[in-house]
C-alpha positions as CSV (number, residue, x, y, z in Angstrom):
1,M,14.5,-57.7,-1.9
2,V,11.3,-56.1,-0.6
3,A,8.7,-54.0,-2.2
4,L,8.7,-50.3,-1.6
5,P,5.9,-49.2,0.8
6,L,3.3,-47.1,-0.9
7,S,3.6,-44.2,1.5
8,V,7.2,-43.7,0.6
9,S,7.1,-44.7,-3.1
10,A,9.4,-42.7,-5.4
11,V,7.9,-39.7,-7.0
12,R,9.2,-40.7,-10.4
13,P,8.5,-44.1,-12.0
14,A,11.0,-46.6,-10.5
15,L,13.8,-47.9,-12.6
16,A,14.3,-51.6,-12.9
17,A,17.2,-51.4,-10.5
18,D,15.2,-49.3,-8.0
19,T,14.5,-51.8,-5.3
20,L,15.1,-51.9,-1.6
21,S,17.3,-54.5,0.1
22,V,15.8,-56.4,3.0
23,K,18.2,-54.6,5.4
24,V,16.8,-51.2,4.3
25,G,13.2,-52.2,3.4
26,K,12.4,-53.9,6.7
27,P,13.1,-50.9,9.0
28,L,11.3,-48.6,6.6
29,Q,8.2,-50.8,6.8
30,Q,8.5,-50.6,10.6
31,A,8.8,-46.9,10.3
32,Q,5.7,-46.7,8.2
33,S,3.7,-48.8,10.7
34,A,4.9,-46.7,13.6
35,L,4.1,-43.5,11.7
36,A,0.5,-44.8,11.1
37,A,0.2,-45.4,14.8
38,H,1.6,-41.9,15.5
39,D,4.5,-43.4,17.4
40,Y,7.0,-40.8,16.0
41,A,9.9,-41.8,18.2
42,K,9.7,-45.4,17.1
43,A,9.2,-44.4,13.5
44,M,12.3,-42.1,13.5
45,S,14.4,-44.8,15.2
46,A,13.5,-47.2,12.5
47,V,14.4,-44.6,9.8
48,N,17.7,-44.1,11.5
49,A,18.3,-47.9,11.5
50,A,17.7,-48.0,7.8
51,A,20.1,-45.0,7.3
52,A,22.8,-46.9,9.2
53,V,22.9,-49.8,6.7
54,P,26.2,-49.6,4.8
55,G,26.5,-49.7,1.0
56,K,23.1,-48.3,0.3
57,S,22.1,-47.4,-3.3
58,D,21.1,-43.9,-4.4
59,Y,17.5,-45.1,-4.5
60,E,17.6,-46.4,-1.0
61,D,19.0,-43.1,0.3
62,Y,16.3,-41.3,-1.5
63,T,13.6,-43.4,0.0
64,I,15.0,-43.1,3.5
65,N,14.9,-39.3,3.1
66,Q,11.3,-39.5,2.0
67,M,10.4,-41.4,5.1
68,R,12.5,-39.2,7.3
69,A,10.7,-36.1,5.9
70,A,7.3,-37.7,6.5
71,V,8.0,-38.7,10.1
72,A,9.7,-35.3,11.0
73,A,6.9,-33.3,9.4
74,Q,4.1,-35.2,11.2
75,S,6.0,-35.0,14.5
76,G,6.7,-31.3,14.2
77,D,10.5,-31.6,14.0
78,V,11.0,-28.7,11.6
79,A,14.7,-28.9,11.5
80,A,14.8,-32.6,10.6
81,A,12.0,-32.3,8.1
82,S,13.6,-29.3,6.4
83,A,17.0,-31.1,6.2
84,A,15.3,-34.1,4.6
85,Y,13.4,-32.0,2.2
86,D,16.6,-30.2,1.2
87,K,18.1,-33.5,0.1
88,L,14.9,-34.5,-1.8
89,I,14.7,-31.1,-3.5
90,A,18.4,-31.5,-4.6
91,S,17.8,-34.9,-6.1
92,S,17.3,-35.4,-9.8
93,R,14.7,-38.0,-8.9
94,T,12.3,-35.4,-7.7
95,P,10.2,-33.7,-10.5
96,R,9.8,-29.9,-10.4
97,D,6.2,-29.9,-9.1
98,A,7.1,-32.1,-6.3
99,K,10.1,-29.9,-5.4
100,L,7.8,-26.9,-5.3
101,Q,5.4,-28.7,-3.0
102,M,8.3,-29.6,-0.7
103,M,9.6,-26.0,-0.6
104,M,6.1,-24.9,0.3
105,A,5.9,-27.5,3.0
106,Q,9.3,-26.5,4.4
107,A,8.2,-22.8,4.6
108,T,4.8,-23.5,6.0
109,M,6.1,-25.8,8.7
110,A,8.6,-23.2,9.8
111,Y,5.9,-20.5,10.0
112,T,3.6,-22.8,12.0
113,A,6.4,-23.5,14.4
114,K,7.0,-19.7,14.7
115,D,10.5,-20.1,13.3
116,Y,10.1,-16.9,11.3
117,P,13.7,-16.5,10.0
118,R,13.6,-20.0,8.6
119,A,10.1,-19.4,7.2
120,V,11.4,-16.2,5.4
121,T,14.3,-18.2,3.9
122,G,12.0,-21.0,2.8
123,I,9.3,-18.8,1.3
124,E,11.7,-16.6,-0.6
125,R,13.3,-19.8,-2.0
126,Y,9.9,-21.1,-3.1
127,L,8.8,-17.8,-4.7
128,K,12.1,-17.6,-6.6
129,A,11.5,-21.1,-8.0
130,A,7.7,-21.0,-8.5
131,G,7.0,-17.3,-9.2
132,S,4.2,-15.2,-7.7
133,N,1.9,-16.9,-5.2
134,P,-0.4,-14.5,-3.2
135,A,-0.9,-16.9,-0.3
136,M,2.9,-17.5,0.1
137,E,3.6,-13.8,-0.3
138,T,1.1,-13.1,2.4
139,L,2.9,-15.6,4.6
140,L,6.2,-13.9,3.8
141,I,4.8,-10.6,4.9
142,Q,3.5,-12.0,8.1
143,S,6.8,-13.8,8.8
144,Y,8.7,-10.5,8.4
145,Y,6.1,-8.6,10.5
146,L,6.0,-11.1,13.4
147,Q,9.8,-10.9,13.8
148,Q,9.4,-7.1,13.7
149,D,11.2,-6.6,10.4
150,F,8.8,-3.9,9.5
151,K,11.0,-2.5,6.6
152,N,10.9,-5.8,4.7
153,A,7.3,-6.5,5.6
154,A,6.3,-3.1,4.2
155,R,8.4,-3.7,1.0
156,V,6.8,-7.0,0.2
157,Q,3.3,-5.7,1.1
158,Q,3.7,-2.6,-1.0
159,A,4.8,-4.8,-4.0
160,Q,1.8,-7.1,-3.6
161,I,-0.6,-4.1,-3.4
162,D,1.0,-2.5,-6.5
163,A,0.8,-5.7,-8.5
164,E,-2.8,-6.2,-7.7
165,L,-3.7,-2.6,-8.5
166,K,-1.8,-2.9,-11.8
167,A,-3.8,-6.0,-12.6
168,G,-7.0,-4.1,-12.0
169,K,-7.8,-5.8,-8.7
170,V,-8.8,-4.3,-5.4
171,P,-6.3,-5.3,-2.7
172,A,-7.8,-6.6,0.5
173,E,-8.5,-4.1,3.3
174,S,-6.2,-6.0,5.6
175,Q,-3.3,-5.5,3.1
176,F,-3.5,-1.8,3.4
177,Q,-3.9,-2.0,7.2
178,L,-0.8,-4.1,7.6
179,L,1.2,-1.8,5.4
180,A,0.0,1.2,7.4
181,A,1.0,-0.6,10.6
182,C,4.5,-1.2,9.3
183,Q,4.9,2.4,8.2
184,T,3.7,3.6,11.6
185,Q,6.4,1.5,13.2
186,L,9.0,2.9,10.8
187,K,7.7,6.5,11.3
188,D,7.3,6.8,7.5
189,Q,4.8,9.6,7.5
190,S,4.9,10.2,3.8
191,G,4.5,6.5,3.0
192,L,1.7,6.3,5.6
193,N,-0.2,9.2,4.0
194,H,0.1,7.5,0.6
195,T,-1.2,4.2,2.0
196,Y,-4.2,6.0,3.6
197,V,-5.0,7.6,0.2
198,Q,-5.0,4.1,-1.4
199,L,-7.1,2.7,1.5
200,V,-9.7,5.5,1.2
201,S,-9.7,5.0,-2.6
202,A,-10.6,1.3,-2.2
203,Y,-12.6,1.5,1.0
204,P,-14.1,5.0,1.5
205,K,-15.1,4.6,5.1
206,P,-15.4,7.6,7.4
207,E,-12.7,6.4,9.7
208,Y,-10.3,6.1,6.9
209,W,-11.1,9.6,5.7
210,A,-10.3,10.8,9.2
211,L,-7.0,8.9,9.1
212,I,-5.8,10.4,5.9
213,I,-6.9,13.9,6.9
214,H,-5.1,13.5,10.2
215,G,-2.0,12.4,8.4
216,L,-2.0,15.5,6.2
217,I,-2.6,17.7,9.3
218,V,0.4,16.4,11.2
219,N,2.7,15.9,8.2
220,P,5.7,18.2,8.9
221,R,6.6,18.1,5.2
222,I,3.4,19.9,4.1
223,P,4.7,23.3,2.8
224,P,2.9,26.6,3.5
225,G,1.6,26.6,0.0
226,L,-0.5,23.5,0.7
227,Q,-2.0,24.5,4.1
228,L,-5.0,26.0,2.4
229,D,-5.5,22.9,0.3
230,V,-5.4,20.7,3.5
231,Y,-8.3,22.7,4.9
232,R,-10.2,22.5,1.6
233,I,-9.9,18.7,1.4
234,R,-11.0,18.5,5.0
235,L,-14.1,20.6,4.0
236,G,-14.6,18.4,0.9
237,A,-14.4,15.2,3.1
238,G,-16.9,16.6,5.5
239,V,-14.6,16.7,8.5
240,L,-14.1,20.4,8.9
241,T,-16.6,21.5,11.6
242,A,-14.9,24.0,13.9
243,P,-15.5,27.7,13.4
244,A,-11.8,28.4,14.0
245,D,-10.9,26.2,11.1
246,F,-13.2,28.1,8.8
247,M,-11.7,31.3,9.9
248,D,-8.1,30.0,9.4
249,M,-9.0,28.7,6.0
250,T,-10.5,32.0,5.0
251,E,-7.5,33.9,6.2
252,L,-5.1,31.6,4.3
253,A,-7.1,32.2,1.1
254,M,-6.8,35.9,1.6
255,Q,-3.1,35.6,2.2
256,A,-2.9,33.6,-1.1
257,G,-4.4,36.5,-2.9
258,L,-7.7,34.7,-3.7
259,P,-10.4,36.8,-2.0
260,Q,-13.3,35.4,-4.0
261,L,-12.2,31.9,-3.0
262,A,-12.0,33.1,0.6
263,L,-15.6,34.4,0.4
264,D,-16.9,31.2,-1.1
265,L,-15.2,29.2,1.7
266,M,-16.6,31.5,4.3
267,N,-20.1,31.3,2.8
268,A,-19.8,27.5,3.0
269,G,-19.2,27.9,6.8
270,Y,-22.4,30.0,7.1
271,A,-24.4,27.6,5.0
272,N,-23.2,24.7,7.1
273,G,-24.3,26.5,10.3
274,V,-20.8,26.6,11.6
275,L,-20.3,30.4,11.4
276,G,-22.6,33.2,12.4
277,K,-23.5,32.1,15.9
278,D,-22.3,32.1,19.4
279,A,-19.5,34.4,20.7
280,G,-17.5,34.4,17.5
281,A,-20.3,35.8,15.2
282,A,-19.2,39.4,15.5
283,R,-15.6,38.7,14.6
284,Q,-16.7,36.5,11.7
285,A,-18.9,39.2,10.4
286,R,-16.0,41.7,10.5
287,L,-13.8,39.3,8.6
288,K,-16.5,38.7,6.0
289,A,-16.9,42.4,5.4
290,L,-13.2,42.7,4.8
291,V,-13.3,39.8,2.4
292,V,-16.2,41.3,0.5
293,K,-14.3,44.6,0.1
294,T,-11.2,42.8,-1.0
295,V,-13.1,41.0,-3.7
296,A,-14.3,44.3,-5.1
297,D,-10.8,45.7,-5.0
298,K,-9.4,42.6,-6.7
299,K,-11.9,42.8,-9.5
300,A,-10.9,46.4,-10.1
301,S,-7.2,45.6,-10.2
302,I,-7.1,42.2,-11.9
303,A,-6.2,43.6,-15.4
304,A,-3.2,45.3,-13.9
305,D,-2.4,42.1,-11.9
306,E,-2.4,40.2,-15.2
307,A,-0.1,42.6,-16.9
308,A,2.4,42.4,-14.0
309,A,2.2,38.6,-13.8
310,L,3.1,38.3,-17.5
311,K,6.3,40.1,-16.8
312,A,7.1,38.2,-13.6
313,P,10.1,35.8,-13.6
314,S,8.2,32.8,-12.5
315,G,4.7,31.5,-13.3
316,N,3.3,31.8,-9.8
317,D,1.7,35.2,-10.2
318,L,0.0,34.0,-13.4
319,L,-1.5,31.0,-11.5
320,T,-2.9,33.4,-8.9
321,V,-4.4,35.8,-11.4
322,G,-5.8,32.9,-13.5
323,Y,-7.4,31.4,-10.4
324,N,-9.0,34.7,-9.6
325,Y,-10.4,35.0,-13.1
326,V,-12.0,31.5,-12.7
327,T,-13.6,32.5,-9.4
328,F,-14.9,35.7,-11.0
329,G,-16.7,33.6,-13.7
330,Q,-14.1,33.9,-16.5
331,A,-13.1,30.3,-16.6
332,D,-11.6,30.1,-20.1
333,K,-9.4,33.1,-19.6
334,G,-8.4,32.1,-16.1
335,L,-7.6,28.5,-16.9
336,A,-5.5,29.5,-19.9
337,L,-3.5,31.9,-17.7
338,M,-2.9,29.2,-15.2
339,Q,-1.6,26.8,-17.9
340,Q,0.6,29.6,-19.1
341,G,1.9,30.0,-15.6
342,I,2.8,26.3,-15.4
343,A,4.5,26.4,-18.7
344,K,6.5,29.5,-17.6
345,G,7.8,27.6,-14.5
346,P,6.2,27.9,-11.0
347,L,8.1,27.4,-7.8
348,D,6.5,24.0,-7.3
349,V,5.0,22.4,-10.4
350,N,3.0,19.8,-8.4
351,I,1.3,22.4,-6.3
352,A,0.6,24.4,-9.4
353,K,-1.0,21.4,-11.1
354,L,-3.1,20.7,-8.0
355,H,-4.4,24.3,-8.0
356,L,-5.1,24.1,-11.8
357,G,-7.1,21.0,-11.1
358,L,-9.1,22.7,-8.3
359,A,-9.7,25.7,-10.6
360,Q,-11.1,23.3,-13.2
361,V,-13.4,21.8,-10.6
362,A,-14.6,25.3,-9.8
363,A,-15.3,25.8,-13.5
364,G,-17.4,22.6,-13.6
365,R,-14.8,20.8,-15.8
366,N,-14.5,17.7,-13.7
367,A,-13.1,15.4,-16.4
368,D,-10.3,17.9,-17.2
369,A,-9.7,18.3,-13.4
370,I,-9.3,14.5,-12.9
371,A,-6.8,14.4,-15.8
372,T,-4.8,17.2,-14.4
373,L,-4.9,15.9,-10.8
374,K,-3.6,12.6,-12.0
375,T,-0.4,14.3,-13.1
376,V,0.4,15.6,-9.6
377,D,3.4,13.9,-8.2
378,G,6.0,14.5,-5.4
379,D,6.2,13.6,-1.7
380,N,5.2,16.8,0.0
381,G,1.5,16.0,0.2
382,A,0.3,17.5,-3.1
383,R,-0.1,14.1,-4.7
384,D,-2.1,12.8,-1.7
385,I,-4.4,15.8,-1.8
386,A,-4.8,15.4,-5.5
387,Q,-5.7,11.7,-5.1
388,L,-8.3,12.5,-2.6
389,W,-9.9,15.0,-4.9
390,I,-9.9,12.4,-7.7
391,L,-11.7,10.0,-5.3
392,K,-14.2,12.7,-4.4
393,L,-14.9,13.6,-8.0
394,T,-15.1,10.0,-9.3
395,T,-17.4,9.0,-6.4
396,A,-19.6,11.9,-7.1
397,A,-19.8,11.0,-10.8
398,K,-21.2,7.5,-9.8
399,H,-24.2,9.0,-8.0
């Protein structure tokens, strides 16, 4: 009998019967020496010689697999190392912690060798046995991504982001960037917009604001009822700078039956130095005169508008009347009517909640606005706009 070499000693305390015969122990000692000299071919040949000995004990088979795994891993033979690890992992001799280490080694070797399908299988096996491990989850995401399985890469990345947010942590910037890259490949515009919202919330850089705004602009699912709100968040984010955009925004507010809001938005264009100059100044002045007249007319008719809205089948008219009351300085009455409109049933409850939140902002009730905006849901862009307003309001409250 020969003693077991230290480098391949059993991971559990050896039993009294756990010894190596000379026929097995000698080639394993040779394998160990060759491995130390980085002569991997000679080391594996010696391991194979030990494996060829007939009548081996379970302990001897186990020790041979240990050495085979060590030689294969160091020589970069992923398939051989993985096969040896599988046998060690299946053995009752290997304690749980050691099995997990072997699973991790299998997966990491496959990833390093750019064998991404094998890496995915190995990592998922490890995570199922060990539970959450951020480093291995990141490796799984990269393994999916590098074999262009963008759907699964996005799925795992989103789950990792959601878990970190739930735990009160801020996900790494690179996590959002990789998720956005996957969604771009998948042409998932709705998901991409939501990711940009999360990215801006965590890392409010100008280039990310531009990305989310662009995503809203080109999103084909944005309904007509949100076009004005897209302009307004662009204005709030400081990326609305073209005179034509201010004119379009003003006209949309007029079409929505909100002339005072239209006037306020147009005045912001004049205050920012965007309107009132160059060749468009005369047309802009004519539009402003029309808006001013419409504001006066609306103030005169608002009581009648309110009476008609109360009789309307949906809550949309009440939302418009209530918003006008807020812009005219009657916040309590206006907000109450808007809430009544939501309770009555608007055409789109999420757009209605978004507009209620913005009316609360106009009334200077930012805490109420944030609470309302947090209830906005759906996938038509209303939620994303609401999240941007929440970001804007909470950021402003910190300064």
